[in-house]
Backbone as JSON, one array per atom type, in Angstrom:
{
  "sequence": "MASQTSDPKFTGLYVPLVTPFTDDLRLAPDALARLADEALSAGAAGLVALGTTAEVATLTAEEQQTVVRVCAAACRAHGAPLIVGVGTNDTAAAIESLRELAATGDVAAALVPAPPYIRPGEAGTLAHFAALAEHGGVPLIVYDIPYRTGQTLSAGTLAALGRLPEVVGVKHATGAIDATTVELLGCPPPGFAVLGGDDVVISPLVAAGAHGGILASANIRTADYAELISLWRRGSGAPARRLGAELARLSAVLFAEPNPTVIKGVLHAQGRIPSPAVRMPLLAAATSSVRRAALLAGGRARHGSAA",
  "N": [[42.91, -105.98, 93.73], [42.89, -109.67, 93.73], [46.22, -110.74, 95.49], [48.3, -112.68, 93.16], [50.09, -114.28, 94.49], [48.91, -115.68, 96.91], [47.45, -117.88, 95.89], [43.87, -119.49, 96.16], [43.84, -123.18, 97.55], [42.17, -124.77, 96.69], [40.78, -124.91, 93.77], [39.22, -124.5, 90.43], [37.55, -127.55, 89.32], [34.72, -129.04, 91.17], [32.4, -131.62, 92.23], [29.41, -131.72, 92.9], [28.2, -135.1, 93.71], [25.27, -136.8, 92.59], [23.46, -138.94, 94.93], [23.33, -142.73, 94.23], [20.61, -144.51, 93.71], [18.54, -147.83, 93.96], [15.87, -149.27, 92.02], [14.1, -149.77, 93.79], [15.01, -148.02, 96.2], [16.95, -148.21, 97.29], [20.4, -147.43, 98.57], [23.09, -147.39, 95.96], [25.93, -148.16, 95.99], [28.34, -149.29, 94.6], [27.51, -147.66, 91.52], [27.82, -145.44, 92.12], [30.51, -145.25, 92.61], [31.99, -145.82, 90.69], [30.31, -142.91, 89.49], [32.07, -141.3, 90.84], [34.8, -141.41, 90.07], [34.53, -141.15, 87.02], [34.04, -138.99, 87.03], [36.78, -137.91, 88.65], [38.66, -138.65, 86.31], [37.89, -136.89, 84.25], [38.3, -134.24, 84.32], [37.55, -133.09, 87.13], [38.0, -131.24, 89.85], [38.12, -131.99, 93.01], [35.88, -133.25, 94.15], [32.54, -133.18, 96.46], [31.14, -134.85, 98.5], [27.59, -135.37, 99.89], [26.23, -133.3, 99.81], [23.45, -130.91, 98.41], [22.88, -132.09, 96.36], [23.11, -134.7, 96.79], [20.67, -135.98, 97.39], [20.89, -135.36, 100.55], [19.04, -135.46, 103.21], [17.75, -137.29, 103.69], [19.19, -139.71, 103.35], [20.29, -142.3, 105.47], [22.76, -142.43, 108.72], [24.15, -144.94, 108.51], [24.42, -144.3, 105.45], [24.42, -142.4, 105.05], [27.94, -142.55, 105.81], [29.18, -144.67, 104.21], [28.85, -143.37, 101.79], [30.93, -141.4, 101.9], [33.25, -142.77, 102.51], [32.96, -143.48, 100.26], [33.8, -141.48, 98.31], [35.91, -140.55, 98.97], [38.15, -142.55, 98.85], [37.7, -142.65, 96.45], [38.67, -140.33, 95.74], [41.43, -140.52, 96.85], [42.4, -142.2, 95.24], [43.34, -140.48, 93.15], [44.19, -138.89, 93.93], [42.95, -136.45, 95.02], [41.13, -133.67, 96.38], [38.4, -134.21, 98.63], [35.47, -132.89, 99.97], [32.79, -132.53, 102.71], [29.69, -132.43, 102.72], [28.22, -130.67, 105.3], [25.48, -129.35, 106.69], [23.28, -128.2, 109.83], [21.7, -126.34, 112.05], [22.14, -125.76, 114.82], [24.47, -125.4, 116.49], [26.88, -126.79, 118.05], [26.13, -129.27, 117.55], [27.05, -129.62, 114.69], [29.77, -129.41, 115.03], [30.88, -131.15, 116.41], [29.7, -133.29, 114.4], [31.53, -132.71, 112.55], [34.27, -133.05, 113.45], [34.04, -135.22, 114.21], [34.0, -135.96, 111.19], [36.86, -135.47, 110.78], [38.09, -136.99, 112.23], [38.41, -139.25, 110.34], [40.13, -138.38, 108.91], [40.1, -138.38, 105.99], [39.12, -136.33, 104.78], [39.14, -133.08, 103.32], [38.04, -130.54, 103.6], [35.35, -129.26, 105.16], [31.95, -128.7, 103.58], [29.42, -126.19, 104.76], [26.81, -124.42, 105.27], [25.09, -121.33, 106.12], [23.54, -121.23, 109.68], [20.35, -123.28, 108.54], [17.1, -121.33, 108.11], [17.01, -120.85, 111.1], [17.46, -118.06, 110.73], [19.59, -116.53, 111.73], [20.5, -113.95, 112.1], [23.73, -111.59, 110.44], [25.41, -111.18, 113.16], [25.48, -113.57, 114.26], [25.68, -115.87, 112.81], [28.19, -115.45, 112.35], [29.68, -115.53, 114.75], [29.04, -118.7, 114.89], [30.15, -120.33, 112.59], [32.86, -119.4, 113.63], [33.12, -120.83, 115.89], [32.61, -123.42, 114.88], [35.22, -123.03, 113.31], [36.82, -123.09, 115.57], [36.84, -125.6, 116.87], [36.17, -127.63, 115.63], [38.09, -128.94, 113.9], [38.06, -129.21, 110.62], [38.8, -127.52, 107.88], [36.55, -125.47, 106.34], [34.31, -124.87, 104.27], [32.36, -121.74, 103.64], [29.04, -121.96, 102.76], [27.11, -120.29, 101.43], [23.86, -119.57, 100.78], [21.35, -117.26, 100.74], [18.53, -118.11, 99.44], [17.88, -120.37, 100.61], [18.87, -121.08, 102.79], [17.75, -118.68, 104.88], [19.12, -116.42, 104.87], [21.14, -113.8, 104.63], [24.28, -112.95, 103.77], [26.44, -110.03, 103.65], [29.28, -108.91, 102.22], [30.78, -107.45, 103.23], [30.64, -109.41, 106.27], [31.74, -111.85, 104.84], [34.29, -111.38, 104.52], [35.29, -111.41, 106.64], [34.1, -113.89, 107.91], [36.12, -115.2, 105.5], [38.92, -114.16, 107.08], [38.69, -116.44, 109.73], [40.52, -118.69, 110.63], [40.47, -121.08, 110.01], [38.51, -120.87, 107.76], [38.58, -121.31, 104.3], [37.22, -120.98, 101.91], [33.99, -119.91, 99.91], [31.52, -120.93, 98.45], [29.34, -119.18, 96.64], [26.71, -118.96, 95.88], [24.13, -116.94, 95.32], [22.09, -116.72, 93.89], [22.97, -114.69, 92.74], [24.91, -112.3, 90.13], [25.89, -109.65, 91.79], [26.27, -106.31, 93.41], [26.84, -107.32, 96.06], [28.56, -109.36, 94.94], [30.73, -108.43, 93.61], [32.5, -106.76, 94.77], [32.75, -109.05, 96.98], [34.7, -110.41, 94.87], [36.47, -108.71, 94.32], [38.16, -107.87, 96.16], [39.28, -110.77, 97.38], [39.66, -112.78, 100.77], [43.45, -113.16, 101.28], [44.64, -116.39, 100.27], [41.74, -117.29, 100.32], [39.39, -119.06, 98.53], [36.97, -117.89, 96.01], [34.27, -119.78, 95.51], [31.9, -120.52, 92.53], [27.79, -121.56, 93.05], [25.87, -121.0, 91.2], [24.84, -122.2, 88.98], [24.15, -121.79, 86.47], [25.33, -118.87, 85.79], [27.75, -119.21, 86.63], [30.0, -119.38, 84.61], [30.44, -116.79, 83.57], [30.75, -115.51, 86.08], [32.93, -116.89, 86.51], [34.65, -115.53, 84.48], [34.94, -112.82, 86.85], [36.43, -112.92, 88.45], [36.08, -115.7, 89.73], [36.98, -118.43, 91.51], [36.78, -120.94, 90.88], [34.22, -123.89, 90.51], [31.35, -125.53, 92.68], [29.11, -127.48, 90.66], [26.61, -128.88, 90.75], [25.43, -129.8, 87.74], [27.19, -130.44, 86.62], [27.95, -133.11, 87.38], [27.16, -134.0, 84.61], [28.81, -133.83, 82.12], [31.12, -133.07, 82.64], [33.79, -132.68, 81.67], [33.72, -131.04, 80.38], [32.78, -128.95, 81.41], [34.73, -128.6, 83.08], [37.04, -127.87, 81.96], [35.74, -125.12, 81.04], [36.17, -123.25, 82.8], [39.14, -123.11, 83.33], [39.95, -122.37, 80.29], [38.58, -119.51, 81.51], [40.57, -119.03, 83.25], [43.49, -118.97, 82.64], [42.5, -117.2, 80.67], [41.67, -117.09, 78.41], [39.22, -115.94, 76.66], [37.48, -115.66, 74.87], [36.66, -118.43, 72.85], [35.56, -119.28, 75.57], [33.01, -117.86, 76.29], [31.87, -118.33, 74.67], [31.78, -121.72, 75.23], [31.23, -121.41, 77.31], [28.45, -120.17, 77.1], [27.26, -121.92, 76.21], [27.48, -124.11, 78.06], [25.18, -123.42, 79.97], [22.88, -122.9, 78.84], [22.68, -125.8, 79.28], [22.75, -126.36, 81.6], [20.39, -124.55, 82.84], [17.81, -126.45, 81.42], [19.2, -128.8, 83.12], [17.63, -128.0, 85.4], [15.76, -127.33, 85.36], [13.59, -128.44, 86.89], [13.48, -129.22, 90.23], [16.58, -130.15, 91.79], [18.09, -133.29, 92.16], [16.78, -134.23, 90.21], [16.87, -133.91, 87.38], [18.78, -134.35, 86.02], [19.73, -136.59, 87.27], [17.83, -138.79, 86.16], [19.28, -138.17, 83.32], [21.44, -139.04, 83.49], [20.11, -142.06, 83.96], [19.81, -141.91, 81.77], [21.23, -141.93, 80.56], [22.64, -144.88, 81.49], [24.6, -145.0, 82.77], [24.02, -145.26, 85.99], [21.78, -146.92, 87.6], [18.69, -146.22, 88.02], [16.37, -143.88, 88.05], [15.96, -143.11, 90.24], [14.68, -140.74, 93.32], [14.23, -139.78, 96.45], [11.25, -139.26, 98.38], [10.6, -136.19, 99.28], [11.1, -135.5, 96.83], [10.02, -135.62, 93.34], [9.96, -137.71, 90.67], [11.65, -136.72, 87.96], [9.87, -135.09, 85.57], [9.3, -137.24, 81.89], [9.69, -135.45, 79.79], [11.02, -133.09, 80.33], [13.52, -134.94, 80.94], [14.27, -135.31, 78.68], [14.61, -133.31, 76.96], [16.95, -132.64, 78.32], [18.7, -134.66, 77.93], [19.83, -134.49, 75.52], [20.71, -131.88, 75.51], [22.68, -132.64, 76.59], [23.31, -134.6, 75.88], [24.87, -133.55, 73.5], [27.7, -133.24, 73.6], [30.26, -131.11, 73.72], [32.98, -129.88, 71.52], [36.62, -128.41, 72.28], [38.72, -127.88, 72.47], [41.31, -129.7, 74.61], [40.44, -129.66, 78.67], [43.0, -127.48, 80.76]],
  "CA": [[42.57, -107.1, 92.8], [43.65, -110.44, 95.1], [47.7, -111.17, 95.44], [48.66, -114.24, 92.61], [51.08, -115.12, 94.86], [48.14, -115.78, 97.56], [46.0, -117.94, 95.25], [43.85, -119.77, 97.32], [43.82, -124.22, 97.78], [40.42, -125.08, 96.31], [40.76, -123.85, 92.62], [39.01, -125.44, 89.75], [36.01, -127.67, 89.62], [34.28, -129.47, 92.17], [31.58, -131.79, 91.22], [28.92, -132.33, 94.41], [28.08, -135.52, 93.02], [24.41, -137.8, 93.23], [23.72, -140.63, 95.04], [22.41, -143.17, 93.0], [19.64, -145.44, 94.17], [18.39, -148.35, 92.92], [14.56, -149.04, 91.41], [13.69, -150.08, 94.88], [15.57, -146.56, 96.6], [18.17, -148.86, 98.2], [21.5, -147.22, 97.86], [23.88, -148.04, 94.52], [27.57, -148.18, 96.23], [28.85, -149.79, 93.01], [27.43, -146.81, 90.18], [28.69, -144.11, 93.01], [32.16, -145.38, 92.29], [32.24, -145.53, 89.47], [30.29, -142.32, 89.09], [33.69, -141.17, 91.68], [35.94, -142.03, 89.01], [34.19, -140.56, 85.87], [34.27, -137.22, 86.95], [37.98, -137.27, 88.48], [38.97, -139.0, 85.42], [37.29, -135.91, 83.02], [39.04, -133.03, 84.9], [37.07, -132.59, 88.22], [39.57, -131.01, 91.12], [38.32, -132.8, 93.26], [34.71, -134.35, 94.95], [31.73, -132.82, 96.87], [29.72, -135.43, 99.22], [26.8, -135.08, 100.92], [26.06, -132.1, 99.19], [22.05, -130.88, 98.34], [22.77, -133.2, 95.15], [23.2, -136.09, 96.83], [19.73, -135.6, 98.39], [21.55, -136.08, 102.06], [18.26, -134.83, 103.77], [16.96, -138.42, 103.25], [20.06, -140.42, 104.31], [20.51, -142.44, 107.1], [23.12, -142.24, 109.29], [24.85, -145.63, 107.66], [24.12, -144.45, 103.93], [26.65, -141.15, 104.45], [29.19, -142.96, 105.17], [28.46, -145.34, 103.03], [29.19, -142.0, 100.15], [31.83, -140.42, 102.6], [33.78, -143.87, 102.49], [33.32, -144.54, 98.57], [34.12, -140.43, 97.66], [37.38, -140.87, 99.63], [38.89, -144.03, 98.38], [37.97, -142.2, 94.61], [39.76, -138.89, 96.06], [43.31, -140.96, 97.56], [42.78, -142.88, 94.46], [42.95, -139.78, 92.16], [44.77, -137.45, 94.37], [42.75, -135.21, 94.91], [40.39, -133.17, 97.57], [37.08, -134.54, 98.95], [35.04, -132.03, 100.77], [31.88, -133.16, 102.52], [28.61, -131.4, 103.21], [27.69, -130.3, 106.81], [23.94, -128.58, 107.36], [22.82, -127.88, 111.04], [21.54, -125.11, 112.6], [23.1, -126.49, 115.6], [26.16, -125.5, 116.33], [26.84, -128.04, 118.62], [26.18, -131.23, 116.71], [28.22, -129.59, 113.76], [30.51, -129.46, 115.5], [30.35, -133.37, 116.59], [29.94, -134.24, 112.94], [32.85, -132.09, 111.55], [34.99, -134.03, 114.8], [33.83, -137.29, 113.35], [35.25, -135.94, 109.93], [38.88, -135.01, 110.83], [38.81, -138.22, 112.7], [38.68, -139.77, 109.24], [41.54, -138.65, 108.24], [40.09, -137.94, 104.19], [38.01, -135.22, 104.01], [39.97, -132.19, 102.64], [36.73, -129.38, 104.04], [33.23, -129.41, 104.92], [30.63, -127.58, 103.23], [28.68, -125.7, 106.19], [25.95, -123.08, 105.1], [24.49, -120.68, 107.46], [22.77, -121.74, 109.71], [19.13, -122.47, 107.82], [15.48, -121.59, 108.56], [16.42, -119.85, 112.5], [17.79, -116.85, 110.52], [20.52, -115.82, 113.33], [21.9, -112.85, 112.19], [24.98, -112.04, 110.38], [26.79, -111.66, 113.85], [25.48, -115.33, 114.83], [26.42, -116.64, 112.06], [30.2, -115.77, 111.93], [29.94, -115.83, 115.44], [28.77, -120.0, 114.62], [31.83, -120.12, 112.08], [34.02, -118.73, 114.69], [32.96, -121.63, 116.76], [33.19, -124.61, 114.01], [36.94, -122.67, 113.46], [38.35, -123.3, 116.91], [36.52, -126.81, 117.53], [36.19, -128.48, 114.85], [39.19, -130.14, 113.38], [38.35, -129.45, 109.74], [38.64, -126.97, 106.77], [35.84, -124.85, 106.23], [33.3, -123.99, 103.12], [31.19, -121.37, 103.9], [28.0, -122.0, 101.35], [26.63, -118.8, 101.51], [23.24, -120.07, 99.75], [20.3, -117.32, 100.89], [16.79, -118.62, 99.16], [17.45, -121.87, 100.89], [19.23, -120.35, 104.49], [16.49, -117.39, 104.86], [20.24, -115.31, 105.62], [22.07, -112.88, 103.7], [25.52, -112.43, 104.21], [27.1, -108.86, 103.64], [30.25, -108.32, 101.65], [31.82, -107.11, 104.89], [30.78, -109.81, 107.35], [32.03, -113.35, 104.58], [35.34, -111.38, 104.92], [35.42, -111.35, 108.0], [34.32, -114.46, 108.14], [37.13, -115.57, 105.67], [40.24, -113.99, 108.35], [38.82, -116.97, 110.37], [41.54, -119.35, 110.48], [40.07, -122.06, 109.54], [38.07, -120.7, 106.34], [39.21, -121.4, 103.74], [36.41, -120.49, 101.1], [32.76, -119.93, 99.75], [30.67, -121.18, 97.76], [28.81, -118.21, 96.88], [25.17, -119.41, 95.34], [23.01, -115.71, 95.89], [21.58, -117.03, 92.92], [22.53, -113.56, 91.01], [26.5, -111.17, 90.51], [25.28, -108.62, 92.45], [27.06, -105.42, 94.29], [27.87, -108.41, 97.06], [29.74, -110.56, 94.87], [31.96, -107.63, 93.01], [33.03, -106.34, 96.17], [33.61, -110.06, 96.67], [35.33, -111.15, 94.61], [37.89, -107.42, 93.91], [39.31, -108.2, 96.99], [38.98, -111.85, 98.42], [41.25, -112.46, 101.86], [44.62, -113.7, 101.01], [44.42, -117.72, 100.47], [39.68, -117.13, 100.17], [39.17, -119.37, 97.26], [35.23, -117.39, 95.87], [33.56, -120.39, 94.63], [30.66, -120.65, 91.76], [27.65, -121.96, 93.63], [24.78, -120.64, 90.68], [25.72, -123.02, 87.6], [24.11, -120.71, 84.46], [25.99, -117.78, 85.45], [29.38, -119.59, 86.47], [31.07, -118.34, 83.22], [30.91, -114.54, 83.97], [31.48, -115.54, 87.83], [34.72, -117.31, 86.85], [35.46, -114.28, 84.31], [34.69, -111.7, 87.05], [37.09, -113.77, 89.26], [36.42, -116.41, 91.34], [38.55, -119.37, 91.32], [35.95, -121.79, 90.54], [32.51, -123.77, 91.2], [30.88, -126.03, 92.81], [28.34, -127.25, 90.13], [25.32, -129.32, 90.26], [25.15, -129.85, 85.98], [28.62, -131.08, 86.13], [27.28, -134.74, 87.21], [26.85, -134.22, 83.44], [29.44, -133.47, 80.5], [32.23, -133.24, 83.56], [35.26, -132.24, 81.0], [33.62, -129.0, 79.74], [32.6, -128.08, 82.93], [36.42, -128.27, 83.91], [37.59, -127.08, 80.45], [34.94, -123.63, 81.13], [37.05, -122.78, 84.45], [40.69, -123.46, 83.04], [40.0, -121.3, 79.5], [38.58, -118.4, 82.1], [42.01, -118.97, 84.33], [43.81, -118.91, 81.74], [42.59, -116.03, 80.09], [40.75, -117.52, 76.2], [37.96, -115.75, 77.07], [36.65, -116.24, 73.75], [36.63, -119.61, 73.14], [35.38, -119.36, 77.25], [32.28, -117.32, 76.12], [30.94, -119.81, 73.6], [31.12, -122.7, 76.14], [29.98, -120.92, 79.0], [26.45, -119.37, 76.56], [26.37, -123.45, 75.33], [26.6, -125.18, 78.86], [24.46, -122.47, 80.38], [21.57, -123.54, 78.43], [22.73, -126.99, 79.48], [21.9, -126.03, 83.74], [19.4, -124.21, 82.49], [16.91, -127.32, 81.68], [18.93, -129.13, 84.17], [17.36, -127.14, 87.12], [13.91, -127.24, 85.26], [12.56, -129.22, 88.0], [13.82, -129.5, 91.09], [17.57, -130.78, 91.86], [18.54, -133.63, 91.35], [15.89, -134.88, 89.12], [17.13, -133.87, 86.41], [20.13, -135.08, 86.2], [19.83, -138.42, 87.78], [17.2, -139.18, 84.13], [20.3, -137.98, 82.14], [22.23, -139.74, 83.97], [20.52, -143.31, 84.22], [19.54, -142.17, 80.07], [23.35, -142.27, 79.35], [23.44, -146.08, 81.78], [25.6, -144.04, 84.14], [23.27, -144.59, 87.32], [20.69, -148.14, 87.92], [17.55, -145.6, 88.5], [16.69, -142.09, 87.94], [14.83, -142.62, 91.36], [15.01, -139.69, 94.18], [13.45, -140.25, 97.55], [10.18, -138.39, 98.89], [9.87, -135.07, 98.84], [10.9, -135.1, 95.83], [9.1, -136.56, 92.65], [10.96, -138.02, 89.9], [11.26, -135.39, 86.62], [8.92, -135.1, 83.98], [10.03, -137.45, 80.54], [9.71, -133.93, 78.66], [12.6, -133.04, 80.65], [14.49, -135.76, 81.44], [14.62, -135.98, 76.69], [15.64, -132.06, 76.25], [18.15, -132.62, 78.86], [19.75, -135.38, 77.12], [19.49, -133.3, 74.13], [22.08, -130.82, 75.28], [24.14, -133.29, 77.17], [24.7, -135.69, 74.28], [26.56, -133.56, 72.13], [29.11, -133.08, 74.15], [31.04, -129.64, 72.08], [34.89, -130.18, 71.43], [36.15, -126.58, 72.16], [40.31, -128.2, 73.63], [41.45, -130.18, 75.82], [40.87, -128.65, 79.89], [44.71, -127.53, 80.94]],
  "C": [[44.08, -108.1, 93.85], [45.14, -110.5, 94.19], [47.51, -112.58, 94.02], [49.29, -115.22, 93.13], [50.36, -115.99, 96.74], [46.65, -116.82, 96.86], [45.58, -119.78, 96.33], [44.18, -121.98, 96.97], [43.15, -124.72, 96.91], [40.23, -124.38, 95.04], [40.12, -125.32, 91.87], [38.09, -125.61, 89.39], [36.11, -129.04, 90.65], [32.62, -130.08, 92.03], [31.24, -132.24, 92.69], [27.91, -133.96, 93.17], [26.53, -136.05, 93.84], [24.75, -138.88, 93.93], [22.72, -141.55, 94.45], [21.73, -144.6, 93.68], [19.33, -146.1, 92.77], [16.71, -148.55, 92.03], [13.81, -148.51, 92.85], [13.99, -148.7, 96.42], [16.45, -147.81, 97.67], [19.63, -148.45, 97.17], [22.73, -148.41, 96.54], [25.42, -147.8, 94.87], [28.7, -147.73, 94.6], [28.93, -148.39, 91.89], [27.98, -145.79, 91.31], [30.24, -143.76, 92.53], [32.36, -144.75, 91.75], [31.58, -143.92, 89.3], [32.03, -140.74, 89.81], [34.18, -140.58, 90.69], [36.15, -141.58, 87.22], [34.63, -139.2, 86.02], [35.56, -137.24, 87.73], [39.26, -137.19, 87.17], [38.36, -137.84, 84.39], [37.84, -134.91, 83.87], [38.58, -132.47, 85.98], [38.18, -132.73, 88.72], [39.69, -131.53, 91.58], [36.4, -133.41, 93.65], [33.82, -133.36, 95.88], [30.89, -134.42, 97.74], [28.76, -134.94, 100.37], [26.11, -134.14, 100.78], [24.53, -131.96, 99.32], [21.75, -132.23, 97.31], [22.43, -134.16, 95.58], [22.22, -136.21, 97.88], [20.52, -135.86, 100.6], [20.48, -136.06, 103.17], [18.03, -136.58, 104.63], [18.26, -139.56, 103.62], [19.99, -140.89, 105.25], [21.83, -142.43, 106.73], [24.35, -143.35, 108.24], [25.19, -145.4, 106.11], [25.09, -143.16, 104.07], [27.41, -141.59, 105.07], [29.65, -144.05, 104.73], [29.37, -144.18, 101.62], [29.67, -141.64, 101.04], [32.63, -141.7, 102.28], [34.32, -144.07, 101.23], [33.94, -143.4, 97.94], [35.94, -140.86, 98.2], [38.15, -141.73, 99.19], [38.49, -143.64, 96.6], [39.04, -141.47, 95.09], [41.11, -139.26, 96.29], [43.5, -141.47, 95.72], [43.71, -142.09, 93.39], [44.68, -139.06, 93.0], [44.13, -136.88, 94.46], [41.98, -135.53, 96.22], [38.94, -133.44, 97.85], [36.52, -133.63, 100.17], [33.73, -132.75, 100.66], [30.75, -131.72, 103.01], [28.52, -131.49, 104.69], [26.23, -129.32, 107.15], [23.5, -128.43, 108.72], [22.57, -126.63, 111.3], [22.1, -125.31, 114.53], [24.27, -126.36, 115.76], [26.59, -126.52, 117.38], [26.96, -129.26, 117.85], [26.83, -131.04, 115.24], [29.22, -129.69, 114.43], [31.59, -130.62, 115.52], [30.53, -133.43, 114.86], [31.07, -133.01, 112.49], [34.46, -132.74, 112.62], [34.98, -134.83, 114.16], [34.43, -137.22, 111.97], [36.32, -135.89, 110.09], [38.77, -136.28, 111.67], [38.93, -139.83, 111.27], [39.25, -140.23, 108.39], [41.73, -138.23, 106.27], [39.08, -137.17, 103.83], [39.17, -133.76, 104.34], [39.64, -130.29, 103.34], [35.05, -130.24, 104.23], [32.63, -127.72, 104.71], [30.03, -126.89, 104.54], [28.14, -124.81, 105.1], [25.57, -122.5, 107.0], [23.59, -120.82, 107.97], [21.47, -121.91, 109.19], [18.13, -122.16, 108.98], [16.06, -121.03, 109.67], [16.67, -118.17, 111.87], [18.53, -116.31, 111.47], [21.15, -114.73, 113.13], [23.1, -112.86, 111.36], [26.39, -111.76, 111.67], [26.68, -112.71, 114.6], [26.2, -115.88, 114.06], [28.03, -116.63, 111.86], [30.19, -116.18, 113.4], [29.78, -118.0, 115.54], [30.04, -120.36, 113.88], [32.87, -120.03, 113.06], [33.33, -120.23, 115.04], [33.7, -123.26, 116.48], [34.38, -124.13, 113.92], [37.46, -123.24, 114.06], [37.67, -124.59, 117.56], [36.43, -127.85, 116.68], [36.74, -129.38, 114.19], [39.09, -129.84, 111.82], [38.08, -128.04, 109.26], [37.56, -126.07, 106.27], [35.14, -123.98, 105.0], [32.58, -123.57, 103.37], [30.2, -121.05, 102.77], [27.23, -120.35, 101.55], [25.53, -119.01, 100.2], [21.68, -119.13, 100.4], [18.76, -117.81, 100.43], [16.7, -120.1, 99.99], [17.87, -121.83, 103.12], [18.82, -119.21, 105.0], [17.44, -116.15, 105.33], [20.85, -115.4, 104.75], [23.13, -112.74, 104.05], [26.26, -111.04, 103.19], [28.85, -109.27, 102.46], [31.18, -109.01, 102.93], [32.25, -108.52, 105.66], [31.61, -111.74, 106.37], [33.94, -112.79, 104.35], [35.89, -111.44, 105.88], [35.21, -112.98, 108.28], [35.86, -115.46, 107.13], [38.56, -115.14, 106.28], [39.52, -115.2, 109.15], [39.9, -117.58, 109.98], [41.47, -121.27, 109.39], [39.44, -123.12, 108.19], [38.73, -121.08, 105.7], [38.81, -121.38, 102.47], [34.63, -120.06, 101.61], [32.84, -120.23, 98.59], [29.02, -120.22, 97.62], [27.8, -118.67, 95.78], [24.27, -119.11, 96.32], [21.72, -115.86, 95.11], [20.79, -115.37, 91.92], [24.85, -112.68, 91.65], [25.99, -110.19, 90.64], [26.57, -107.58, 92.95], [27.67, -106.49, 94.82], [28.79, -108.71, 96.43], [30.9, -109.65, 93.68], [32.78, -107.07, 93.96], [33.23, -107.52, 96.35], [34.68, -110.65, 96.26], [37.25, -109.94, 94.31], [38.57, -107.68, 95.34], [38.98, -109.58, 98.26], [40.41, -111.53, 100.04], [42.23, -113.45, 101.3], [43.7, -115.44, 101.49], [42.6, -118.23, 100.58], [39.9, -117.57, 99.07], [37.83, -119.41, 97.48], [34.95, -119.15, 94.5], [32.2, -120.59, 93.96], [29.76, -121.8, 92.17], [25.79, -122.48, 92.15], [25.87, -121.41, 89.36], [25.21, -122.05, 86.95], [24.56, -120.03, 84.82], [27.63, -117.96, 86.37], [30.78, -119.19, 85.23], [31.54, -116.99, 83.83], [31.26, -114.85, 85.6], [33.27, -115.58, 87.13], [35.57, -116.11, 85.96], [35.51, -113.26, 85.15], [36.27, -111.63, 87.98], [37.28, -114.87, 89.83], [37.34, -117.61, 90.57], [37.58, -120.68, 91.21], [34.63, -122.7, 90.72], [32.72, -125.38, 92.29], [29.54, -126.15, 92.63], [27.48, -128.45, 89.56], [25.82, -130.29, 88.55], [26.38, -130.6, 85.98], [29.07, -132.48, 86.27], [27.25, -135.2, 85.27], [28.37, -133.08, 82.82], [30.92, -132.66, 81.5], [33.42, -132.0, 83.27], [35.01, -130.92, 80.44], [33.06, -128.13, 80.34], [34.16, -127.53, 83.53], [37.2, -127.51, 82.83], [36.43, -125.09, 81.12], [36.06, -122.88, 82.14], [38.33, -123.06, 83.85], [40.36, -122.35, 81.9], [40.18, -119.93, 80.59], [39.55, -117.98, 82.51], [43.17, -118.54, 83.16], [43.86, -117.81, 80.88], [41.84, -115.88, 78.1], [39.05, -116.98, 76.84], [37.32, -115.78, 75.68], [35.84, -117.26, 73.27], [35.4, -120.13, 75.01], [33.63, -118.55, 76.97], [31.73, -117.98, 75.84], [30.88, -121.08, 74.16], [30.7, -122.24, 76.75], [28.21, -120.46, 78.31], [26.24, -121.42, 76.23], [26.02, -123.91, 76.86], [25.87, -124.11, 79.75], [22.51, -122.57, 80.27], [21.46, -125.14, 79.45], [22.49, -126.96, 81.15], [20.96, -125.23, 83.49], [17.6, -125.46, 82.59], [17.27, -128.71, 82.03], [18.52, -129.11, 85.41], [15.92, -127.14, 86.31], [12.69, -127.57, 86.12], [13.95, -130.0, 89.08], [15.27, -131.0, 91.24], [17.57, -131.81, 92.73], [18.21, -134.53, 90.8], [16.17, -134.92, 87.81], [17.75, -134.32, 85.67], [20.57, -136.73, 86.85], [18.92, -139.12, 86.3], [18.19, -138.15, 83.59], [20.75, -139.22, 82.9], [21.89, -141.25, 83.59], [20.06, -143.31, 82.65], [21.02, -142.89, 79.53], [23.5, -143.65, 80.06], [24.7, -145.6, 82.64], [25.3, -144.66, 85.59], [22.39, -146.61, 87.03], [18.87, -147.69, 87.67], [17.75, -144.17, 87.93], [16.06, -142.04, 89.77], [15.43, -141.72, 92.07], [13.87, -140.12, 95.31], [12.7, -139.18, 98.18], [11.02, -137.42, 99.69], [9.67, -135.07, 97.82], [10.76, -136.31, 94.85], [10.3, -137.19, 91.75], [10.79, -137.03, 88.77], [10.65, -136.07, 85.56], [10.05, -135.93, 82.89], [10.43, -136.21, 79.65], [11.12, -133.78, 79.11], [13.5, -133.35, 80.66], [14.87, -135.49, 79.35], [15.54, -134.76, 76.76], [16.91, -132.32, 77.03], [19.14, -133.13, 78.31], [20.06, -135.01, 76.37], [21.01, -132.88, 74.26], [23.6, -132.13, 75.93], [24.3, -134.21, 76.8], [25.67, -135.51, 73.16], [27.66, -132.36, 72.39], [29.73, -132.5, 72.63], [33.11, -129.83, 72.39], [36.04, -128.51, 71.18], [38.4, -126.44, 72.72], [40.31, -129.03, 74.44], [41.61, -128.95, 77.51], [42.83, -129.28, 79.95], [44.78, -128.57, 82.72]]
}
């Protein structure tokens, strides 16, 4: 069991915010600022900007800067950490992006996937992160998501990554709780945060020892996802299991179509963003998918307040 005296800095719920657009696909920064404030007011420990949920691949450089600026302002107002996504399979370009983020002074950590598509192997992935840790100037959270990157990371490689001086955690989104997960949770490096990234299984993952989660579903019912993590970390198993089962059903319908199309549909139905619009190659979610998710999103459960 990991020592409780070496708890990591990044624990609890982190919300990877959607990027609100207008009907004509322009950035809606005022709506983004409201979402950021709502998430932090509802109990999120921090925010993630420019993640997959933010449709970052479709944002211009200027739009990305605006998103980071808006999210950073909200985090400063709440005294909360901001994590920013940095995704590239070019190590030199990633270092440059990290240095630019470091220069802003607003970023607590960067969320960085294993180099996608080119599959450099575990040794190459470790070398990539070692270079980022040495030269990037920003703490790193490894984004382990092999069904997007094409690169599987073993528990041994994750432990080696966790021993790098600037690597402070992992977003564990392998699509399952398997032997690697169990080994990682059994003895994580000191101060190394294991954050769940598969929304449907976040409850059993935190029950098994994860420190929190980076959950797109938490754009909806943020307070309940924050409470779920808090319940498990307080040892309140029975209410955590009930709430976890309920939120797993919500997460399943929110991911019934490509992320974040259903989430944006629900947020628009709730009047929280000006449009459900997404940028191609994503297409708007079907009305039936949004309706199913909105029904579960609207029935906010009451299980007591989050700690």
